[in-house]
Biopython code that builds the backbone (N, CA, C, O; Angstrom):
import numpy as np
from Bio.PDB.StructureBuilder import StructureBuilder

atoms = [
    (1, "MET", "N", (0.809, -1.184, 0.000)),
    (1, "MET", "CA", (0.000, 0.000, 0.000)),
    (1, "MET", "C", (0.861, 1.260, 0.000)),
    (1, "MET", "O", (0.538, 2.233, -0.682)),
    (2, "LYS", "N", (1.961, 1.247, 0.766)),
    (2, "LYS", "CA", (2.822, 2.408, 0.820)),
    (2, "LYS", "C", (3.478, 2.689, -0.531)),
    (2, "LYS", "O", (3.719, 3.846, -0.877)),
    (3, "ALA", "N", (3.764, 1.636, -1.289)),
    (3, "ALA", "CA", (4.428, 1.789, -2.586)),
    (3, "ALA", "C", (3.473, 2.335, -3.646)),
    (3, "ALA", "O", (3.928, 2.935, -4.620)),
    (4, "THR", "N", (2.186, 2.148, -3.486)),
    (4, "THR", "CA", (1.246, 2.598, -4.513)),
    (4, "THR", "C", (1.017, 4.101, -4.480)),
    (4, "THR", "O", (0.734, 4.690, -5.523)),
    (5, "LYS", "N", (1.128, 4.743, -3.327)),
    (5, "LYS", "CA", (0.905, 6.194, -3.251)),
    (5, "LYS", "C", (1.911, 6.965, -4.103)),
    (5, "LYS", "O", (1.507, 7.850, -4.857)),
    (6, "PRO", "N", (3.217, 6.657, -4.009)),
    (6, "PRO", "CA", (4.164, 7.389, -4.862)),
    (6, "PRO", "C", (3.932, 7.128, -6.347)),
    (6, "PRO", "O", (4.111, 8.020, -7.176)),
    (7, "ILE", "N", (3.535, 5.905, -6.677)),
    (7, "ILE", "CA", (3.291, 5.569, -8.079)),
    (7, "ILE", "C", (2.078, 6.347, -8.596)),
    (7, "ILE", "O", (2.105, 6.884, -9.703)),
    (8, "ILE", "N", (1.023, 6.404, -7.793)),
    (8, "ILE", "CA", (-0.176, 7.143, -8.190)),
    (8, "ILE", "C", (0.150, 8.629, -8.324)),
    (8, "ILE", "O", (-0.303, 9.282, -9.264)),
    (9, "THR", "N", (0.924, 9.158, -7.397)),
    (9, "THR", "CA", (1.322, 10.567, -7.453)),
    (9, "THR", "C", (2.140, 10.837, -8.710)),
    (9, "THR", "O", (1.933, 11.841, -9.391)),
    (10, "LEU", "N", (3.060, 9.946, -9.010)),
    (10, "LEU", "CA", (3.899, 10.095, -10.198)),
    (10, "LEU", "C", (3.055, 10.043, -11.470)),
    (10, "LEU", "O", (3.269, 10.844, -12.380)),
    (11, "LEU", "N", (2.117, 9.131, -11.547)),
    (11, "LEU", "CA", (1.246, 9.031, -12.711)),
    (11, "LEU", "C", (0.369, 10.278, -12.859)),
    (11, "LEU", "O", (0.148, 10.753, -13.973)),
    (12, "ALA", "N", (-0.123, 10.800, -11.748)),
    (12, "ALA", "CA", (-0.946, 12.007, -11.793)),
    (12, "ALA", "C", (-0.127, 13.192, -12.306)),
    (12, "ALA", "O", (-0.617, 13.991, -13.104)),
    (13, "CYS", "N", (1.114, 13.301, -11.849)),
    (13, "CYS", "CA", (1.987, 14.385, -12.318)),
    (13, "CYS", "C", (2.282, 14.251, -13.808)),
    (13, "CYS", "O", (2.288, 15.243, -14.537)),
    (14, "ALA", "N", (2.525, 13.027, -14.254)),
    (14, "ALA", "CA", (2.808, 12.798, -15.673)),
    (14, "ALA", "C", (1.589, 13.151, -16.527)),
    (14, "ALA", "O", (1.733, 13.726, -17.606)),
    (15, "LEU", "N", (0.415, 12.815, -16.057)),
    (15, "LEU", "CA", (-0.810, 13.127, -16.782)),
    (15, "LEU", "C", (-1.009, 14.641, -16.883)),
    (15, "LEU", "O", (-1.363, 15.156, -17.944)),
    (16, "CYS", "N", (-0.781, 15.341, -15.789)),
    (16, "CYS", "CA", (-0.922, 16.809, -15.796)),
    (16, "CYS", "C", (0.100, 17.457, -16.719)),
    (16, "CYS", "O", (-0.225, 18.399, -17.442)),
    (17, "ALA", "N", (1.324, 16.961, -16.701)),
    (17, "ALA", "CA", (2.369, 17.523, -17.562)),
    (17, "ALA", "C", (2.033, 17.284, -19.026)),
    (17, "ALA", "O", (2.218, 18.177, -19.853)),
    (18, "GLY", "N", (1.549, 16.111, -19.355)),
    (18, "GLY", "CA", (1.178, 15.809, -20.734)),
    (18, "GLY", "C", (0.040, 16.686, -21.213)),
    (18, "GLY", "O", (0.046, 17.148, -22.354)),
    (19, "THR", "N", (-0.935, 16.917, -20.351)),
    (19, "THR", "CA", (-2.062, 17.781, -20.698)),
    (19, "THR", "C", (-1.597, 19.214, -20.914)),
    (19, "THR", "O", (-2.043, 19.879, -21.849)),
    (20, "ALA", "N", (-0.699, 19.692, -20.050)),
    (20, "ALA", "CA", (-0.185, 21.058, -20.187)),
    (20, "ALA", "C", (0.617, 21.209, -21.475)),
    (20, "ALA", "O", (0.508, 22.236, -22.144)),
    (21, "LEU", "N", (1.409, 20.223, -21.832)),
    (21, "LEU", "CA", (2.182, 20.276, -23.072)),
    (21, "LEU", "C", (1.257, 20.301, -24.287)),
    (21, "LEU", "O", (1.486, 21.056, -25.232)),
    (22, "ALA", "N", (0.234, 19.489, -24.259)),
    (22, "ALA", "CA", (-0.712, 19.452, -25.382)),
    (22, "ALA", "C", (-1.444, 20.781, -25.514)),
    (22, "ALA", "O", (-1.669, 21.254, -26.628)),
    (23, "ALA", "N", (-1.816, 21.383, -24.400)),
    (23, "ALA", "CA", (-2.509, 22.675, -24.447)),
    (23, "ALA", "C", (-1.580, 23.750, -24.985)),
    (23, "ALA", "O", (-2.015, 24.604, -25.758)),
    (24, "GLY", "N", (-0.330, 23.729, -24.600)),
    (24, "GLY", "CA", (0.641, 24.696, -25.099)),
    (24, "GLY", "C", (0.869, 24.536, -26.587)),
    (24, "GLY", "O", (1.004, 25.533, -27.297)),
    (25, "HIS", "N", (0.916, 23.316, -27.075)),
    (25, "HIS", "CA", (1.098, 23.064, -28.508)),
    (25, "HIS", "C", (-0.097, 23.576, -29.292)),
    (25, "HIS", "O", (0.068, 24.170, -30.358)),
    (26, "ALA", "N", (-1.296, 23.352, -28.776)),
    (26, "ALA", "CA", (-2.503, 23.809, -29.470)),
    (26, "ALA", "C", (-2.555, 25.334, -29.519)),
    (26, "ALA", "O", (-3.011, 25.905, -30.510)),
    (27, "ALA", "N", (-2.097, 25.991, -28.472)),
    (27, "ALA", "CA", (-2.119, 27.453, -28.454)),
    (27, "ALA", "C", (-1.119, 28.036, -29.444)),
    (27, "ALA", "O", (-1.372, 29.088, -30.031)),
    (28, "LYS", "N", (0.010, 27.367, -29.636)),
    (28, "LYS", "CA", (1.028, 27.854, -30.563)),
    (28, "LYS", "C", (0.687, 27.523, -32.009)),
    (28, "LYS", "O", (1.104, 28.231, -32.925)),
    (29, "ASN", "N", (-0.065, 26.454, -32.215)),
    (29, "ASN", "CA", (-0.392, 25.989, -33.559)),
    (29, "ASN", "C", (-1.902, 25.847, -33.724)),
    (29, "ASN", "O", (-2.404, 24.733, -33.874)),
    (30, "PRO", "N", (-2.632, 26.965, -33.697)),
    (30, "PRO", "CA", (-4.081, 26.851, -33.841)),
    (30, "PRO", "C", (-4.445, 26.373, -35.243)),
    (30, "PRO", "O", (-3.722, 26.612, -36.209)),
    (31, "LYS", "N", (-5.580, 25.695, -35.325)),
    (31, "LYS", "CA", (-6.059, 25.235, -36.630)),
    (31, "LYS", "C", (-6.447, 26.443, -37.464)),
    (31, "LYS", "O", (-7.065, 27.376, -36.951)),
    (32, "PRO", "N", (-6.094, 26.439, -38.736)),
    (32, "PRO", "CA", (-6.485, 27.571, -39.580)),
    (32, "PRO", "C", (-8.001, 27.644, -39.724)),
    (32, "PRO", "O", (-8.692, 26.625, -39.721)),
    (33, "THR", "N", (-8.493, 28.848, -39.848)),
    (33, "THR", "CA", (-9.925, 29.055, -40.033)),
    (33, "THR", "C", (-10.304, 28.634, -41.437)),
    (33, "THR", "O", (-9.663, 29.056, -42.399)),
    (34, "PRO", "N", (-11.339, 27.806, -41.578)),
    (34, "PRO", "CA", (-11.782, 27.427, -42.927)),
    (34, "PRO", "C", (-12.177, 28.665, -43.734)),
    (34, "PRO", "O", (-12.697, 29.627, -43.169)),
    (35, "PRO", "N", (-11.935, 28.651, -45.043)),
    (35, "PRO", "CA", (-12.240, 29.819, -45.882)),
    (35, "PRO", "C", (-13.682, 30.308, -45.763)),
    (35, "PRO", "O", (-13.920, 31.516, -45.773)),
    (36, "VAL", "N", (-14.642, 29.399, -45.651)),
    (36, "VAL", "CA", (-16.047, 29.804, -45.567)),
    (36, "VAL", "C", (-16.282, 30.590, -44.281)),
    (36, "VAL", "O", (-16.960, 31.618, -44.298)),
    (37, "ASP", "N", (-15.732, 30.118, -43.173)),
    (37, "ASP", "CA", (-15.894, 30.828, -41.904)),
    (37, "ASP", "C", (-15.186, 32.173, -41.940)),
    (37, "ASP", "O", (-15.715, 33.168, -41.444)),
    (38, "GLU", "N", (-14.000, 32.209, -42.519)),
    (38, "GLU", "CA", (-13.259, 33.459, -42.623)),
    (38, "GLU", "C", (-14.026, 34.468, -43.483)),
    (38, "GLU", "O", (-14.100, 35.651, -43.150)),
    (39, "PHE", "N", (-14.589, 33.993, -44.579)),
    (39, "PHE", "CA", (-15.378, 34.858, -45.465)),
    (39, "PHE", "C", (-16.553, 35.459, -44.694)),
    (39, "PHE", "O", (-16.792, 36.664, -44.772)),
    (40, "LYS", "N", (-17.283, 34.633, -43.955)),
    (40, "LYS", "CA", (-18.439, 35.109, -43.191)),
    (40, "LYS", "C", (-18.023, 36.133, -42.143)),
    (40, "LYS", "O", (-18.740, 37.103, -41.903)),
    (41, "THR", "N", (-16.878, 35.923, -41.525)),
    (41, "THR", "CA", (-16.383, 36.860, -40.517)),
    (41, "THR", "C", (-16.028, 38.197, -41.143)),
    (41, "THR", "O", (-16.339, 39.247, -40.580)),
    (42, "LEU", "N", (-15.386, 38.171, -42.294)),
    (42, "LEU", "CA", (-14.983, 39.401, -42.960)),
    (42, "LEU", "C", (-16.170, 40.152, -43.569)),
    (42, "LEU", "O", (-16.139, 41.377, -43.686)),
    (43, "ASP", "N", (-17.207, 39.421, -43.951)),
    (43, "ASP", "CA", (-18.384, 40.017, -44.588)),
    (43, "ASP", "C", (-19.269, 40.668, -43.526)),
    (43, "ASP", "O", (-20.300, 40.117, -43.140)),
    (44, "THR", "N", (-18.857, 41.835, -43.065)),
    (44, "THR", "CA", (-19.517, 42.467, -41.921)),
    (44, "THR", "C", (-20.929, 42.965, -42.215)),
    (44, "THR", "O", (-21.738, 43.077, -41.294)),
    (45, "ASN", "N", (-21.239, 43.263, -43.457)),
    (45, "ASN", "CA", (-22.606, 43.704, -43.774)),
    (45, "ASN", "C", (-23.477, 42.547, -44.290)),
    (45, "ASN", "O", (-24.641, 42.744, -44.637)),
    (46, "HIS", "N", (-22.899, 41.348, -44.336)),
    (46, "HIS", "CA", (-23.634, 40.109, -44.660)),
    (46, "HIS", "C", (-24.346, 40.165, -46.009)),
    (46, "HIS", "O", (-25.476, 39.698, -46.144)),
    (47, "ASP", "N", (-23.669, 40.745, -47.010)),
    (47, "ASP", "CA", (-24.272, 40.801, -48.341)),
    (47, "ASP", "C", (-23.757, 39.698, -49.264)),
    (47, "ASP", "O", (-24.109, 39.659, -50.443)),
    (48, "GLY", "N", (-22.929, 38.807, -48.734)),
    (48, "GLY", "CA", (-22.443, 37.683, -49.523)),
    (48, "GLY", "C", (-21.261, 38.001, -50.411)),
    (48, "GLY", "O", (-20.889, 37.196, -51.265)),
    (49, "LYS", "N", (-20.664, 39.170, -50.221)),
    (49, "LYS", "CA", (-19.473, 39.543, -50.978)),
    (49, "LYS", "C", (-18.619, 40.449, -50.099)),
    (49, "LYS", "O", (-19.106, 41.057, -49.146)),
    (50, "LEU", "N", (-17.341, 40.522, -50.438)),
    (50, "LEU", "CA", (-16.411, 41.334, -49.660)),
    (50, "LEU", "C", (-15.988, 42.564, -50.446)),
    (50, "LEU", "O", (-15.515, 42.457, -51.577)),
    (51, "SER", "N", (-16.160, 43.720, -49.846)),
    (51, "SER", "CA", (-15.612, 44.937, -50.432)),
    (51, "SER", "C", (-14.126, 45.008, -50.057)),
    (51, "SER", "O", (-13.656, 44.269, -49.192)),
    (52, "LYS", "N", (-13.413, 45.893, -50.710)),
    (52, "LYS", "CA", (-11.994, 46.065, -50.383)),
    (52, "LYS", "C", (-11.841, 46.512, -48.925)),
    (52, "LYS", "O", (-10.917, 46.082, -48.234)),
    (53, "ASP", "N", (-12.743, 47.369, -48.466)),
    (53, "ASP", "CA", (-12.694, 47.831, -47.074)),
    (53, "ASP", "C", (-12.899, 46.671, -46.099)),
    (53, "ASP", "O", (-12.175, 46.563, -45.109)),
    (54, "GLU", "N", (-13.867, 45.814, -46.367)),
    (54, "GLU", "CA", (-14.106, 44.666, -45.488)),
    (54, "GLU", "C", (-12.892, 43.742, -45.490)),
    (54, "GLU", "O", (-12.465, 43.268, -44.438)),
    (55, "PHE", "N", (-12.343, 43.491, -46.665)),
    (55, "PHE", "CA", (-11.211, 42.584, -46.812)),
    (55, "PHE", "C", (-9.997, 43.090, -46.043)),
    (55, "PHE", "O", (-9.354, 42.323, -45.326)),
    (56, "THR", "N", (-9.679, 44.376, -46.186)),
    (56, "THR", "CA", (-8.466, 44.903, -45.554)),
    (56, "THR", "C", (-8.670, 45.223, -44.080)),
    (56, "THR", "O", (-7.714, 45.150, -43.307)),
    (57, "ALA", "N", (-9.874, 45.574, -43.667)),
    (57, "ALA", "CA", (-10.119, 45.913, -42.263)),
    (57, "ALA", "C", (-10.187, 44.669, -41.387)),
    (57, "ALA", "O", (-9.863, 44.725, -40.201)),
    (58, "GLY", "N", (-10.601, 43.557, -41.959)),
    (58, "GLY", "CA", (-10.813, 42.347, -41.173)),
    (58, "GLY", "C", (-9.554, 41.635, -40.745)),
    (58, "GLY", "O", (-9.563, 40.915, -39.747)),
    (59, "ASP", "N", (-8.473, 41.818, -41.472)),
    (59, "ASP", "CA", (-7.231, 41.106, -41.176)),
    (59, "ASP", "C", (-6.080, 41.954, -41.706)),
    (59, "ASP", "O", (-6.045, 42.290, -42.890)),
    (60, "LYS", "N", (-5.148, 42.297, -40.838)),
    (60, "LYS", "CA", (-4.033, 43.165, -41.238)),
    (60, "LYS", "C", (-3.154, 42.520, -42.309)),
    (60, "LYS", "O", (-2.424, 43.217, -43.014)),
    (61, "ALA", "N", (-3.222, 41.199, -42.432)),
    (61, "ALA", "CA", (-2.436, 40.503, -43.458)),
    (61, "ALA", "C", (-3.061, 40.668, -44.842)),
    (61, "ALA", "O", (-2.397, 40.445, -45.854)),
    (62, "ASN", "N", (-4.332, 41.056, -44.889)),
    (62, "ASN", "CA", (-5.023, 41.253, -46.162)),
    (62, "ASN", "C", (-4.692, 42.644, -46.693)),
    (62, "ASN", "O", (-4.951, 43.648, -46.030)),
    (63, "THR", "N", (-4.128, 42.695, -47.871)),
    (63, "THR", "CA", (-3.731, 43.980, -48.447)),
    (63, "THR", "C", (-4.623, 44.351, -49.635)),
    (63, "THR", "O", (-5.285, 43.500, -50.228)),
    (64, "ALA", "N", (-4.618, 45.625, -49.959)),
    (64, "ALA", "CA", (-5.374, 46.102, -51.119)),
    (64, "ALA", "C", (-4.825, 45.478, -52.398)),
    (64, "ALA", "O", (-5.581, 45.180, -53.323)),
    (65, "GLU", "N", (-3.516, 45.283, -52.449)),
    (65, "GLU", "CA", (-2.903, 44.665, -53.635)),
    (65, "GLU", "C", (-3.391, 43.237, -53.814)),
    (65, "GLU", "O", (-3.682, 42.811, -54.931)),
    (66, "GLU", "N", (-3.481, 42.496, -52.713)),
    (66, "GLU", "CA", (-3.976, 41.119, -52.797)),
    (66, "GLU", "C", (-5.436, 41.112, -53.237)),
    (66, "GLU", "O", (-5.837, 40.279, -54.049)),
    (67, "PHE", "N", (-6.232, 42.040, -52.703)),
    (67, "PHE", "CA", (-7.634, 42.150, -53.103)),
    (67, "PHE", "C", (-7.731, 42.343, -54.614)),
    (67, "PHE", "O", (-8.510, 41.662, -55.280)),
    (68, "ASP", "N", (-6.940, 43.271, -55.155)),
    (68, "ASP", "CA", (-6.984, 43.563, -56.588)),
    (68, "ASP", "C", (-6.612, 42.340, -57.429)),
    (68, "ASP", "O", (-7.181, 42.132, -58.501)),
    (69, "LYS", "N", (-5.673, 41.538, -56.957)),
    (69, "LYS", "CA", (-5.287, 40.319, -57.689)),
    (69, "LYS", "C", (-6.401, 39.280, -57.653)),
    (69, "LYS", "O", (-6.628, 38.570, -58.632)),
    (70, "LEU", "N", (-7.100, 39.193, -56.515)),
    (70, "LEU", "CA", (-8.159, 38.198, -56.371)),
    (70, "LEU", "C", (-9.444, 38.593, -57.102)),
    (70, "LEU", "O", (-10.213, 37.725, -57.515)),
    (71, "ASP", "N", (-9.676, 39.882, -57.261)),
    (71, "ASP", "CA", (-10.902, 40.377, -57.896)),
    (71, "ASP", "C", (-10.802, 40.191, -59.412)),
    (71, "ASP", "O", (-10.551, 41.142, -60.153)),
    (72, "LYS", "N", (-11.003, 38.958, -59.853)),
    (72, "LYS", "CA", (-10.787, 38.591, -61.261)),
    (72, "LYS", "C", (-11.734, 39.298, -62.225)),
    (72, "LYS", "O", (-11.348, 39.601, -63.354)),
    (73, "ASN", "N", (-12.967, 39.563, -61.797)),
    (73, "ASN", "CA", (-13.905, 40.223, -62.708)),
    (73, "ASN", "C", (-13.914, 41.743, -62.534)),
    (73, "ASN", "O", (-14.686, 42.440, -63.193)),
    (74, "HIS", "N", (-13.072, 42.247, -61.663)),
    (74, "HIS", "CA", (-12.870, 43.693, -61.452)),
    (74, "HIS", "C", (-14.167, 44.447, -61.151)),
    (74, "HIS", "O", (-14.380, 45.559, -61.633)),
    (75, "ASP", "N", (-15.036, 43.813, -60.337)),
    (75, "ASP", "CA", (-16.280, 44.483, -59.959)),
    (75, "ASP", "C", (-16.175, 45.214, -58.619)),
    (75, "ASP", "O", (-17.141, 45.825, -58.163)),
    (76, "GLY", "N", (-15.000, 45.148, -57.995)),
    (76, "GLY", "CA", (-14.799, 45.827, -56.720)),
    (76, "GLY", "C", (-15.216, 45.016, -55.508)),
    (76, "GLY", "O", (-15.235, 45.529, -54.389)),
    (77, "TYR", "N", (-15.553, 43.743, -55.726)),
    (77, "TYR", "CA", (-15.961, 42.850, -54.648)),
    (77, "TYR", "C", (-15.339, 41.482, -54.859)),
    (77, "TYR", "O", (-15.018, 41.094, -55.982)),
    (78, "LEU", "N", (-15.172, 40.753, -53.756)),
    (78, "LEU", "CA", (-14.766, 39.354, -53.843)),
    (78, "LEU", "C", (-15.968, 38.491, -53.497)),
    (78, "LEU", "O", (-16.593, 38.672, -52.451)),
    (79, "ASP", "N", (-16.289, 37.554, -54.378)),
    (79, "ASP", "CA", (-17.317, 36.579, -54.046)),
    (79, "ASP", "C", (-16.619, 35.363, -53.432)),
    (79, "ASP", "O", (-15.394, 35.343, -53.309)),
    (80, "HIS", "N", (-17.397, 34.356, -53.049)),
    (80, "HIS", "CA", (-16.819, 33.164, -52.410)),
    (80, "HIS", "C", (-15.766, 32.510, -53.306)),
    (80, "HIS", "O", (-14.712, 32.087, -52.832)),
    (81, "SER", "N", (-16.057, 32.433, -54.583)),
    (81, "SER", "CA", (-15.147, 31.778, -55.526)),
    (81, "SER", "C", (-13.813, 32.509, -55.611)),
    (81, "SER", "O", (-12.755, 31.884, -55.547)),
    (82, "GLU", "N", (-13.859, 33.808, -55.752)),
    (82, "GLU", "CA", (-12.623, 34.598, -55.838)),
    (82, "GLU", "C", (-11.845, 34.513, -54.524)),
    (82, "GLU", "O", (-10.624, 34.357, -54.536)),
    (83, "PHE", "N", (-12.537, 34.615, -53.404)),
    (83, "PHE", "CA", (-11.885, 34.563, -52.100)),
    (83, "PHE", "C", (-11.223, 33.209, -51.862)),
    (83, "PHE", "O", (-10.132, 33.141, -51.296)),
    (84, "SER", "N", (-11.877, 32.137, -52.291)),
    (84, "SER", "CA", (-11.320, 30.800, -52.047)),
    (84, "SER", "C", (-10.038, 30.561, -52.834)),
    (84, "SER", "O", (-9.243, 29.702, -52.452)),
    (85, "GLN", "N", (-9.815, 31.290, -53.912)),
    (85, "GLN", "CA", (-8.574, 31.158, -54.677)),
    (85, "GLN", "C", (-7.375, 31.587, -53.848)),
    (85, "GLN", "O", (-6.264, 31.104, -54.063)),
    (86, "ARG", "N", (-7.589, 32.474, -52.920)),
    (86, "ARG", "CA", (-6.535, 32.940, -52.022)),
    (86, "ARG", "C", (-5.942, 31.780, -51.234)),
    (86, "ARG", "O", (-4.728, 31.711, -51.043)),
    (87, "HIS", "N", (-6.779, 30.890, -50.789)),
    (87, "HIS", "CA", (-6.327, 29.779, -49.954)),
    (87, "HIS", "C", (-5.668, 28.673, -50.771)),
    (87, "HIS", "O", (-4.911, 27.870, -50.226)),
    (88, "LYS", "N", (-5.940, 28.624, -52.039)),
    (88, "LYS", "CA", (-5.292, 27.639, -52.900)),
    (88, "LYS", "C", (-3.859, 28.032, -53.195)),
    (88, "LYS", "O", (-3.012, 27.175, -53.447)),
    (89, "LYS", "N", (-3.585, 29.340, -53.164)),
    (89, "LYS", "CA", (-2.232, 29.847, -53.439)),
    (89, "LYS", "C", (-1.327, 29.733, -52.232)),
    (89, "LYS", "O", (-0.116, 29.584, -52.391)),
    (90, "HIS", "N", (-1.892, 29.799, -50.995)),
    (90, "HIS", "CA", (-1.080, 29.823, -49.783)),
    (90, "HIS", "C", (-0.754, 28.445, -49.311)),
    (90, "HIS", "O", (-0.074, 28.284, -48.298)),
]
sb = StructureBuilder()
sb.init_structure("model")
sb.init_model(0)
sb.init_chain("A")
sb.init_seg("    ")
for serial, (resi, resn, name, xyz) in enumerate(atoms, 1):
    if name == "N":
        sb.init_residue(resn, " ", resi, " ")
    sb.init_atom(name, np.array(xyz, "f"), 0.0, 1.0, " ", f" {name:<3s}", serial, name[0])
structure = sb.get_structure()
């Protein structure tokens, strides 16, 4: 009985350490946001398309130059199809 307490304590510590390591890894390497969810988040007026202002304001990594490259039909908006091309390039 005396020998089992240290073993149980050791196992509990190992379990806690493993959980903490896994949580730290997840925080450093978050799963990327799916394009559909990202599009919905950026589409602040919910009209189903992204203006250049919505695209650049929603994420500092999004630039006006990138918007212009993605806007294949040059209508001043990105639809789902145009936006999804961004993720195929990255």
